VOPAGU-2260 file (C-alpha; in pm, 1 decimal, decimal comma):
REM VOPAGU-2260
SITE   aa  ch    i         X         Y         Z
SITE  MET   A    0   12474,9    6156,3    4661,4
SITE  ILE   A    1   12375,9    6335,8    4309,5
SITE  GLY   A    2   12526,7    6714,8    4184,9
SITE  ILE   A    3   12238,3    6785,4    3936,3
SITE  ARG   A    4   12329,7    7154,1    3783,1
SITE  HIS   A    5   12004,7    7345,8    3640,2
SITE  LEU   A    6   12087,8    7629,1    3426,4
SITE  GLY   A    7   11775,9    7944,2    3304,1
SITE  ALA   A    8   11882,9    8005,0    2972,6
SITE  ALA   A    9   11682,9    8358,4    2960,1
SITE  LEU   A   10   11937,7    8605,3    3183,3
SITE  VAL   A   11   11750,2    8930,4    3254,7
SITE  LEU   A   12   11551,7    9067,7    3546,4
SITE  THR   A   13   11261,0    8933,7    3476,0
SITE  ALA   A   14   11122,0    8570,6    3504,1
SITE  ALA   A   15   11093,5    8320,7    3290,8
SITE  CYS   A   16   10750,9    8268,4    3128,2
SITE  THR   A   17   10571,6    7984,0    3231,5
SITE  MET   A   18   10537,9    7632,6    2965,5
SITE  ALA   A   19   10143,8    7557,7    2918,5
SITE  ASN   A   20   10165,1    7201,1    2961,5
SITE  ALA   A   21   10085,8    7004,4    3273,2
SITE  GLY   A   22   10424,1    6793,3    3171,9
SITE  TRP   A   23   10708,9    6633,2    2881,4
SITE  SER   A   24   10526,6    6530,4    2555,1
SITE  SER   A   25   10822,8    6317,2    2497,5
SITE  LEU   A   26   11163,7    6278,5    2513,7
SITE  VAL   A   27   11371,9    6299,7    2244,1
SITE  VAL   A   28   11681,7    6200,3    2211,2
SITE  ILE   A   29   12042,2    6223,1    2065,1
SITE  GLY   A   30   12307,2    6020,3    2148,7
SITE  ASP   A   31   12563,4    5751,2    2147,9
SITE  SER   A   32   12523,3    5396,3    2277,6
SITE  LEU   A   33   12506,5    5468,1    2589,4
SITE  SER   A   34   12122,8    5583,3    2481,3
SITE  ASP   A   35   12092,3    5376,8    2151,8
SITE  ASN   A   36   11809,9    5136,7    2201,4
SITE  GLY   A   37   11865,7    4916,1    1894,5
SITE  ASN   A   38   11906,3    5129,2    1645,7
SITE  VAL   A   39   12264,6    4981,9    1534,1
SITE  SER   A   40   12090,5    4675,5    1570,5
SITE  ALA   A   41   11769,3    4706,8    1303,4
SITE  LEU   A   42   12049,8    4944,8    1099,0
SITE  THR   A   43   12278,3    4633,1    1093,0
SITE  GLY   A   44   12011,2    4390,6    1045,3
SITE  GLY   A   45   12144,7    4211,5    1407,8
SITE  ALA   A   46   12530,2    4243,0    1295,6
SITE  LEU   A   47   12559,5    4516,2    1541,5
SITE  PRO   A   48   12611,3    4474,7    1863,2
SITE  PRO   A   49   12676,6    4120,1    1901,2
SITE  ALA   A   50   12618,7    3797,1    2152,1
SITE  PRO   A   51   12627,0    3879,7    2455,9
SITE  TYR   A   52   12507,0    4291,2    2430,7
SITE  VAL   A   53   12127,5    4236,6    2447,5
SITE  GLY   A   54   11803,9    4308,6    2282,6
SITE  GLY   A   55   12010,3    4600,3    2049,8
SITE  ARG   A   56   12153,8    4801,3    2324,3
SITE  PHE   A   57   12544,3    4809,6    2434,5
SITE  SER   A   58   12446,4    4651,4    2715,2
SITE  ASN   A   59   12248,0    4352,7    2883,4
SITE  GLY   A   60   11930,4    4560,8    2862,0
SITE  PRO   A   61   11750,5    4955,9    2823,6
SITE  VAL   A   62   11998,7    5185,9    2839,9
SITE  ALA   A   63   11911,6    5512,2    3094,2
SITE  ALA   A   64   11687,5    5666,5    2842,5
SITE  GLU   A   65   11469,7    5425,8    2810,4
SITE  TYR   A   66   11379,9    5420,0    3180,7
SITE  MET   A   67   11407,2    5821,6    3244,1
SITE  ALA   A   68   11115,3    5806,3    2960,1
SITE  ALA   A   69   10941,9    5561,1    3156,1
SITE  SER   A   70   11029,6    5700,9    3508,6
SITE  LEU   A   71   10906,1    6019,1    3379,4
SITE  GLY   A   72   10533,8    5825,5    3225,4
SITE  ILE   A   73   10634,4    6010,5    2861,6
SITE  GLY   A   74   10686,9    5843,4    2491,2
SITE  LEU   A   75   11061,8    5799,7    2389,9
SITE  GLN   A   76   11194,5    5933,1    2045,4
SITE  ASP   A   77   11538,4    5782,0    1998,0
SITE  PHE   A   78   11757,4    5880,3    1726,9
SITE  ALA   A   79   12145,1    5726,3    1879,7
SITE  HIS   A   80   12380,2    5559,3    1776,0
SITE  GLY   A   81   12559,0    5370,8    1896,9
SITE  GLY   A   82   12990,0    5447,6    1794,7
SITE  ALA   A   83   12863,9    5830,5    1656,3
SITE  LYS   A   84   13111,0    6114,9    1821,5
SITE  THR   A   85   12990,6    6430,2    1888,1
SITE  GLY   A   86   12981,5    6549,3    1468,1
SITE  VAL   A   87   12806,4    6312,5    1204,4
SITE  ASP   A   88   13114,2    6093,0    1146,2
SITE  ILE   A   89   13167,1    5746,4    1378,4
SITE  VAL   A   90   13505,2    5610,2    1595,0
SITE  GLY   A   91   13664,4    5389,1    1378,8
SITE  ASN   A   92   13448,3    5498,9    1067,6
SITE  ASP   A   93   13623,6    5179,4     857,7
SITE  SER   A   94   13501,9    5087,5     528,5
SITE  TYR   A   95   13363,3    4765,9     733,6
SITE  LEU   A   96   13165,0    5031,3     940,9
SITE  TRP   A   97   13085,8    5118,1     619,2
SITE  SER   A   98   12908,3    4855,7     460,1
SITE  LEU   A   99   12690,2    4824,7     732,1
SITE  GLY   A  100   12480,4    5190,7     650,6
SITE  LEU   A  101   12658,5    5374,6     981,7
SITE  ASN   A  102   12879,0    5647,2     787,1
SITE  GLY   A  103   12728,8    5931,1     878,3
SITE  THR   A  104   12515,0    5874,5    1173,6
SITE  GLY   A  105   12736,6    6066,6    1457,6
SITE  MET   A  106   12477,3    6322,7    1654,9
SITE  GLY   A  107   12551,5    6588,6    1399,6
SITE  ALA   A  108   12390,6    6392,0    1114,6
SITE  GLN   A  109   12087,6    6242,5    1396,7
SITE  VAL   A  110   11972,5    6595,6    1364,0
SITE  GLY   A  111   11899,2    6545,8    1001,0
SITE  MET   A  112   11738,2    6256,1    1131,1
SITE  PHE   A  113   11557,9    6404,5    1305,6
SITE  ALA   A  114   11430,2    6671,8    1105,0
SITE  ALA   A  115   11341,4    6421,9     822,3
SITE  SER   A  116   11133,2    6241,2    1103,2
SITE  LEU   A  117   10946,3    6656,4    1125,0
SITE  GLY   A  118   10792,7    6632,0     776,0
SITE  GLY   A  119   10858,6    7019,0     767,5
SITE  ALA   A  120   10730,6    7053,3    1070,0
SITE  ALA   A  121   10767,8    7240,4    1313,1
SITE  ALA   A  122   11006,2    7031,3    1694,3
SITE  ASP   A  123   10750,1    7036,6    1978,1
SITE  ALA   A  124   10850,9    7313,2    2206,1
SITE  ASN   A  125   10725,9    7067,8    2507,3
SITE  ALA   A  126   10888,0    6759,0    2438,9
SITE  LEU   A  127   11257,7    6784,0    2634,7
SITE  TYR   A  128   11558,7    6706,8    2426,1
SITE  MET   A  129   11806,7    6513,9    2550,6
SITE  VAL   A  130   12177,1    6570,9    2373,8
SITE  TRP   A  131   12452,2    6329,5    2518,5
SITE  GLY   A  132   12769,6    6202,8    2406,8
SITE  GLY   A  133   13151,9    6279,6    2382,6
SITE  PRO   A  134   13323,0    5969,1    2469,9
SITE  ASN   A  135   13355,0    5809,0    2110,6
SITE  ASP   A  136   13594,2    6186,6    2038,0
SITE  PHE   A  137   13812,6    6039,0    2284,7
SITE  PHE   A  138   13846,2    5686,1    2154,7
SITE  GLU   A  139   14047,2    5844,5    1855,2
SITE  PRO   A  140   14304,6    6096,2    1891,4
SITE  THR   A  141   14192,1    6298,6    1585,4
SITE  MET   A  142   13982,9    6489,6    1838,5
SITE  SER   A  143   14004,0    6779,5    2087,9
SITE  PRO   A  144   13805,7    6859,7    2414,5
SITE  ALA   A  145   13728,0    7224,2    2214,4
SITE  MET   A  146   13596,7    7093,9    1922,5
SITE  SER   A  147   13375,4    6820,7    2111,3
SITE  ALA   A  148   13198,5    7098,4    2269,3
SITE  ALA   A  149   13170,1    7280,7    1983,8
SITE  ASN   A  150   12984,0    6958,3    1867,1
SITE  ILE   A  151   12731,2    6956,9    2106,2
SITE  GLY   A  152   12677,9    7308,6    2100,3
SITE  SER   A  153   12593,2    7313,9    1729,9
SITE  VAL   A  154   12374,0    7016,7    1753,7
SITE  ILE   A  155   12145,3    7156,4    2010,9
SITE  SER   A  156   12118,2    7489,6    1808,4
SITE  GLY   A  157   12055,0    7279,6    1567,4
SITE  LEU   A  158   11769,2    7143,0    1723,3
SITE  TYR   A  159   11688,5    7517,9    1853,6
SITE  GLY   A  160   11635,1    7572,9    1489,5
SITE  LEU   A  161   11376,7    7308,7    1468,6
SITE  GLY   A  162   11162,0    7427,3    1742,8
SITE  ALA   A  163   11308,4    7282,3    2067,2
SITE  ARG   A  164   11314,3    7502,1    2390,8
SITE  SER   A  165   11410,2    7237,8    2606,9
SITE  PHE   A  166   11738,0    7053,2    2689,2
SITE  PHE   A  167   11886,3    6797,8    2921,8
SITE  VAL   A  168   12248,5    6760,9    2879,9
SITE  PRO   A  169   12475,1    6564,6    3094,1
SITE  ASN   A  170   12872,6    6571,4    3117,2
SITE  MET   A  171   13079,7    6286,1    3056,4
SITE  PRO   A  172   13133,5    6044,9    3301,9
SITE  ASP   A  173   13542,5    6001,3    3408,8
SITE  LEU   A  174   13691,0    5693,7    3101,3
SITE  GLY   A  175   13971,7    5644,6    3261,7
SITE  ARG   A  176   13785,3    5516,6    3525,5
SITE  THR   A  177   13593,0    5242,7    3297,0
SITE  PRO   A  178   13748,3    4871,1    3268,9
SITE  GLU   A  179   13944,6    4970,1    2948,6
SITE  PHE   A  180   14162,1    5206,2    3085,6
SITE  LEU   A  181   14169,6    5123,6    3399,8
SITE  GLY   A  182   14513,9    5102,7    3541,6
SITE  THR   A  183   14657,1    5151,6    3232,7
SITE  ALA   A  184   14918,2    5420,0    3091,6
SITE  LEU   A  185   14625,2    5592,8    2965,3
SITE  ALA   A  186   14365,4    5678,4    3240,8
SITE  GLY   A  187   14517,7    5991,3    3368,0
SITE  THR   A  188   14526,3    6111,1    3009,9
SITE  MET   A  189   14150,6    6015,3    2958,7
SITE  THR   A  190   14101,1    6148,6    3248,1
SITE  GLY   A  191   14221,8    6489,3    3148,6
SITE  ALA   A  192   14040,3    6411,3    2879,8
SITE  THR   A  193   13683,2    6432,3    3045,9
SITE  LEU   A  194   13738,0    6673,0    3335,1
SITE  ALA   A  195   13879,5    6899,3    2985,1
SITE  PHE   A  196   13546,1    6855,1    2758,4
SITE  ASN   A  197   13314,4    6912,6    3140,4
SITE  ALA   A  198   13423,2    7281,1    3129,1
SITE  LEU   A  199   13427,9    7298,2    2825,3
SITE  LEU   A  200   13044,5    7201,3    2757,8
SITE  ASP   A  201   12962,7    7385,3    3060,8
SITE  ALA   A  202   13134,2    7747,7    2923,2
SITE  GLU   A  203   12940,3    7601,7    2594,2
SITE  VAL   A  204   12603,4    7546,3    2705,0
SITE  MET   A  205   12674,9    7895,6    2991,6
SITE  SER   A  206   12715,3    8043,2    2535,8
SITE  LEU   A  207   12411,0    7884,4    2444,2
SITE  GLY   A  208   12201,9    8035,2    2781,3
SITE  LEU   A  209   12329,7    8339,8    2654,4
SITE  ALA   A  210   12283,0    8327,8    2251,6
SITE  LEU   A  211   11900,7    8156,8    2276,4
SITE  PRO   A  212   11623,4    8329,9    2280,6
SITE  ASP   A  213   11333,5    8120,3    2542,9
SITE  ALA   A  214   11601,2    7818,3    2560,6
SITE  SER   A  215   11598,6    7646,6    2883,0
SITE  PHE   A  216   11908,7    7433,9    2995,3
SITE  ILE   A  217   11894,5    7107,8    3274,3
SITE  GLN   A  218   12270,6    6972,4    3303,2
SITE  PHE   A  219   12331,2    6671,4    3461,7
SITE  ASP   A  220   12687,3    6577,6    3609,5
SITE  THR   A  221   12719,3    6236,9    3460,5
SITE  PHE   A  222   13079,4    6236,5    3612,0
SITE  ASN   A  223   13036,3    6273,9    4006,5
SITE  PHE   A  224   12719,0    6052,1    3953,3
SITE  PHE   A  225   12980,3    5734,4    3866,4
SITE  SER   A  226   13265,9    5862,1    4045,4
SITE  GLU   A  227   13001,2    5848,9    4380,2
SITE  VAL   A  228   12896,5    5501,9    4246,8
SITE  LEU   A  229   13306,0    5388,4    4230,1
SITE  ALA   A  230   13301,4    5605,6    4572,3
SITE  ARG   A  231   13025,7    5389,9    4760,6
SITE  PRO   A  232   12951,0    5062,7    4603,4
SITE  GLY   A  233   12718,3    4916,9    4850,8
SITE  ASP   A  234   12494,0    5220,6    4888,7
SITE  PHE   A  235   12400,5    5099,4    4477,2
SITE  GLY   A  236   12419,5    4736,7    4546,7
SITE  MET   A  237   12704,1    4710,4    4348,1
SITE  MET   A  238   12970,7    4484,6    4442,5
SITE  ASN   A  239   13215,5    4468,1    4069,7
SITE  VAL   A  240   13256,3    4825,3    3988,4
SITE  THR   A  241   13623,7    4763,0    3832,8
SITE  GLY   A  242   13605,5    4451,3    3582,5
SITE  ALA   A  243   13402,9    4398,6    3276,6
SITE  CYS   A  244   13060,7    4155,4    3320,4
SITE  ILE   A  245   13188,4    3996,9    2899,8
SITE  ASP   A  246   13541,5    3928,6    3077,3
SITE  SER   A  247   13374,5    3689,5    3327,2
SITE  LEU   A  248   13191,3    3428,5    3256,6
SITE  ALA   A  249   13093,8    3369,2    3598,1
SITE  CYS   A  250   12890,7    3719,7    3511,2
SITE  LEU   A  251   12748,1    3657,4    3250,1
SITE  THR   A  252   12577,4    3376,0    3357,9
SITE  SER   A  253   12463,3    3466,5    3605,2
SITE  PRO   A  254   12149,1    3746,2    3652,0
SITE  THR   A  255   12263,7    3771,4    4055,4
SITE  GLU   A  256   12673,7    3885,4    3931,4
SITE  GLN   A  257   12509,5    4092,1    3665,6
SITE  MET   A  258   12297,5    4296,9    3901,2
SITE  THR   A  259   12547,2    4360,8    4121,9
SITE  THR   A  260   12821,1    4487,4    3834,0
SITE  LEU   A  261   12870,7    4833,8    3687,5
SITE  PHE   A  262   13023,8    4773,9    3365,1
SITE  TRP   A  263   12883,5    4498,3    3086,7
SITE  ASP   A  264   13232,4    4579,5    2897,2
SITE  GLY   A  265   13538,3    4810,5    2876,9
SITE  VAL   A  266   13306,2    5069,6    2846,6
SITE  HIS   A  267   12951,4    5027,3    2914,1
SITE  PRO   A  268   12710,6    5009,0    3210,9
SITE  THR   A  269   12539,0    4709,2    3266,4
SITE  THR   A  270   12183,1    4812,6    3276,8
SITE  THR   A  271   12152,8    4778,8    3638,4
SITE  ALA   A  272   12365,5    5078,8    3583,8
SITE  HIS   A  273   12151,1    5217,8    3355,7
SITE  ALA   A  274   11836,9    5189,9    3608,9
SITE  ALA   A  275   12011,1    5351,1    3866,5
SITE  LEU   A  276   12129,8    5650,8    3591,7
SITE  GLY   A  277   11805,2    5723,2    3386,7
SITE  LEU   A  278   11651,2    5727,0    3734,8
SITE  ALA   A  279   11833,4    5960,1    3927,1
SITE  PHE   A  280   11834,5    6154,3    3550,8
SITE  ALA   A  281   11448,8    6190,6    3520,7
SITE  ARG   A  282   11419,2    6308,9    3924,8
SITE  SER   A  283   11686,6    6639,5    3842,4
SITE  VAL   A  284   11411,4    6727,1    3565,0
SITE  PRO   A  285   11157,6    6980,3    3721,2
SITE  GLU   A  286   10812,4    6936,1    3619,4
SITE  PRO   A  287   10743,6    7171,3    3237,5
SITE  THR   A  288   10524,3    7479,0    3447,6
SITE  THR   A  289   10790,8    7541,5    3716,4
SITE  ALA   A  290   10879,7    7927,6    3658,0
SITE  TRP   A  291   11268,2    7947,1    3633,6
SITE  LEU   A  292   11340,2    8246,4    3806,3
SITE  VAL   A  293   11644,2    8463,3    3687,4
SITE  PHE   A  294   11777,1    8709,6    3901,8
SITE  GLY   A  295   12093,8    8842,3    3776,4
SITE  VAL   A  296   12245,6    9045,3    3445,8
SITE  LEU   A  297   12414,0    8888,1    3167,0
SITE  GLY   A  298   12676,9    8694,7    3270,0
SITE  MET   A  299   12520,8    8599,2    3566,9
SITE  MET   A  300   12333,4    8226,3    3650,7
SITE  GLY   A  301   12154,3    8132,2    3879,7
SITE  TRP   A  302   12255,3    7768,7    3969,4
SITE  MET   A  303   12127,4    7550,3    4211,7
SITE  ARG   A  304   12305,3    7233,9    4335,7
SITE  GLY   A  305   12071,4    6916,5    4455,5
SITE  ARG   A  306   12178,5    6646,1    4654,5
SITE  ARG   A  307   11978,8    6416,4    4769,9
SITE  SER   A  308   12088,4    6043,4    4949,9
SITE  ALA   A  309   12128,4    5751,5    4749,1
């Protein structure tokens, strides 16, 4: 079962206006390695990510954003970079990574990359803008959940200022239950950081909904999605949901085993998991022609929780 939350941003006693076109024009992505479809690989001349990562992805194949765009039948503009934190920096922002050209590829900097791609024109108001990140902030002890959530808000505000109006904002999966941290002394800390960030992200989106006229938000509960995969792996065709495929020679040499394994490495899903997540992303997105009715006054929000049988 997948928990989905839809939020209309116009908090007034009226109906939200219906968008003019029959579908989303494209999917524009700001994010990290969970969405990187080859940007870091291109920037580093193929040095990162190294084998056994496949096709320039931090996985063994396409990532969720690619599957989502394909499911929606729209083009993809992907600015996500592996290692991106929610600000302008990257995780492990050291001289080696800088020498490869990765400095200044965080999510905040990606907004600038997108702006440059516009050549002075306004962003497409009929595109869907996916803003998904956060985990890299917590792989180093210098960030707080509050700062990370605020950075996501700044990314969204920056995109809005360029002309973006429709935002898809997934929250963070439970870092404490990834192979990297599962069973370690840090598991509880990472789960706590995830929960704190997700709660603050909800509050940030609520605040943006009040502050940005004509903006629409769709939130996806990634935490719940992966929790349900972990609780009922067989329902998702998974057999191994606790170990990393790259730590097992049997998995690395068996496409069949890879298809039933949740994680490619300590924190990144396999492309099979990405496919399931990307399809869930796509199914959570309504057609932009759907009028989003908002009943209530300032401070009230209409939450719709949809669930489907997995």
